[in-house]
N, C-alpha and C positions, 0 to 999 in steps of 0.2 A: 504494500499500499504507499509506504514510503517513497520506494522507488518510482512509483507511477505519478506520485505527486511532484519528485524532482523533475520528472521526464515533461511533466505538463508545464512547470516553470521553468524550463529550460530558457537562459538569457540566450541573447543574440550572440556574445562572444564564444560562449561555450559551445553553440550549435553550430557556429562556423569552424571551429577548431576542430569538432568531432566531424564535421562533413569532410573537409579536407583530408582527415586522417583516413575515414573509410573509403575515399577516393583512391589514396596511395595504397591502401590494403588492396582493393579489388585490381588497381593494376598491378601489385605484386602477385596475385593469384594467376593474371593472365600471362605473366612471364613466366612462373613457375610451373604453369600447366604442359608444358613441353617436357618437363623433366630433365631439361639440360645444363641447369644450373649447377653451380658448384655447392657441395653441401654446407661448408662454412657460412656461405651466403643466403642459403635457404633457410639456416637456423636462425642466423645473427638478425636476419630483417624484422622477423614478427617481432624479437626480442626488441630490438632497438626502437621500434615503432611503440611498444606498450611502454617502454622506460621514457621516451620523449614525452608521451603524453602526461606522465606522472611528475617527471621532474625537468622538462625541457625550459620551463620558465626560470629555474633557477640556475642553468649553466649556459643560456643565450648568449652569444658573444663571448664566451670565454674559452680558452684554450684553442685559439686559433692557430695557433703553430704546430700544434699536435694535430689537428684537423688537416692542415694543409700539407704537413708530411706524410701523414696516411693515404691522402689522394694522391700525391706525387709517386709515392712508392707504388701504389695499387694500378695508376695509370703506367709505368715503366713495366711492371710486371705482365700485364694484358698487351702492351706492343711487344714487348720480348717473345711472349706466347704465339701471339699472331705470327711474328716474322719466322719463327722455328717451325710455324705449321702445326704445333699443338692445339690450337684453340681456333675455331671460326672466328672470323670477324665480327659477324653480327652478333654473335654470343658474347665475344669480348666487350662490344659497346653497350650491350644489354646489362653487365654485368657491372660496368665502369657507370652506368646511369643508375643503378640501385645503390651504388656507393655515395654517389652524389646526392641522391633522394635521401639516403640515411643520414647525410650530413646536414641537409636542410630541414630536416625534421627537429633537429636539435637548435636550430637557429630561426625561430619563427616569432620575430618580433614586428614586423610591418606589413603594410600592404604587398610590397614588393616581395618580400619573402615567400607571403603566399601563392603569389603569381609564378614564383620560380619553382614553389613545391608542385605545382598544378601542372606545370609546363614539362617539369621532370616525369610525373606520373604519366602523361601523354606520351612522352616518349617511351616509357617502359610497355605501353599498352602497343605502341607500333612495333617495337622489339618482339613482343609477344606474338603480334601476328605473323611476324617472319619465322618464328621459331616454331610455332606449336598449330596444329589444325584439330587440337581436343575440343571435344564437347565443353570442357570446363572452361576453356578461352571465350566461347561464345556466351556462356552463361556470367563468366567476370566481366565481361564487355558490355552486356546491358545492366549488371550492377553498377559498372564504373560510370556508365552515362549517366545514370540517374544521381549517384553521389557527385560526379563532377559538376553536373549542374547544380545541387544544393549549394556546394562549395563556391562556385562563382557567384551565384545571385548572393548568397549569404556575405562574402567577403566584400562584394560592393556595398552592400547595404550595411555592414557592420562600420568600415571606415567612412563612410557618408556622414554615419550617425555620429562617428566621433569627430569628425571634422567639423561638423556644424554643431556640435556640443561644447560648451565652454568648460564643463566638468564632465569627468566619467559618468556614463550613465549603464544602468544595468536593466536595459530595455527586455521585455519578456517575448518570446518569439512567438507570433499567432500559430496555432496549433494545425491551421489549415494550409498555411504557407508551404510546408514540405510536402504535402499531398498535392499540392497545384503544381509544385516544380516539378515532381517526379511524374504526375500526367504529361507536363509538358515535354520531359525527357522521353517519355516513353512514345508520344505522338511524333517527335522529331524521328527517333528510330524507324517507326513505322512507315513515315513518310520517306526516309532514305532508302528503306528495304523496297519500299513501291517505287522509286526512281530507278533503283538499280535493276530492278527485273524489267520494267517497262521501257527505259530508255536504250534506243539500239547502240550496240557497241560494235564499231566498226574501225578498221585500220587504214590510214590513207597514205599513200607515197611513203616518205621518209619513215612515217611512224609504225610502219609495218616491221616486225621484227625479223631477221634473217632467220632463215630454218635452223642453221647451224647453232644458231644460240639458244634454241629452246631445247629444253630437258625433257628426256624421255620419263614417262611414267613409268613407277616401279612395278615389276611385275607383268608388264605387257611388251617389253622389248622384245623379246624373242617371238611372241605371236606376231607382231607387227612386221618384224623379218621375214617370217614365213608366208606371210600373206602377200608381201612386196615381192616375194622370189615367184610365188604363185603367179601373179599377175604379169610378171616379167616374162615367165615363161610360156603363158598362154598367148602374149601378145607377138 
């Protein structure tokens, strides 16, 4: 009963912070769905996210030298692994974006920080689309679309209220706002899906990919070769 009362009295700043964190969590799920991430990152990211929600305000802006050294070391390691051929460049970019997002979770002090966090979460979703074709990615993407819509709207609303107010305010969040924003996100997804299905997809001139650049589908190459030889022999 107490938790329900707290949810109903959720203020704008808390709602905005939780919405951004939920969007990041959904983006992480979309990347992890492929199962290609390094195990230390898979374990560390949820832990860092939870600790940042609990203690991020106390350490925001501190230990910058340590964060910088860690990110430089991680970037150098990823570059070396890619050069040596031990890691795919897309996977390396995805893992480094996760590290950048972990860093940003501990430095959420301004509107700019929130926008950078959402930008990194979008980059993570793009990496997930390149790494995974699992059903979990689709579920994570729909959840991300809703949570990111909440986060964008509430971030704008929160900092506009703070800029226009002379003193800090604890504005209560209207209970219907989140539902309306979620409905707006779902409507946008439905419209995008309809456009994707209905809009003709054609290649014109130089936009057409060279046949040699296309990749063969796994499991069909032998069958396609046999069909091609049969057609050639009959001709």
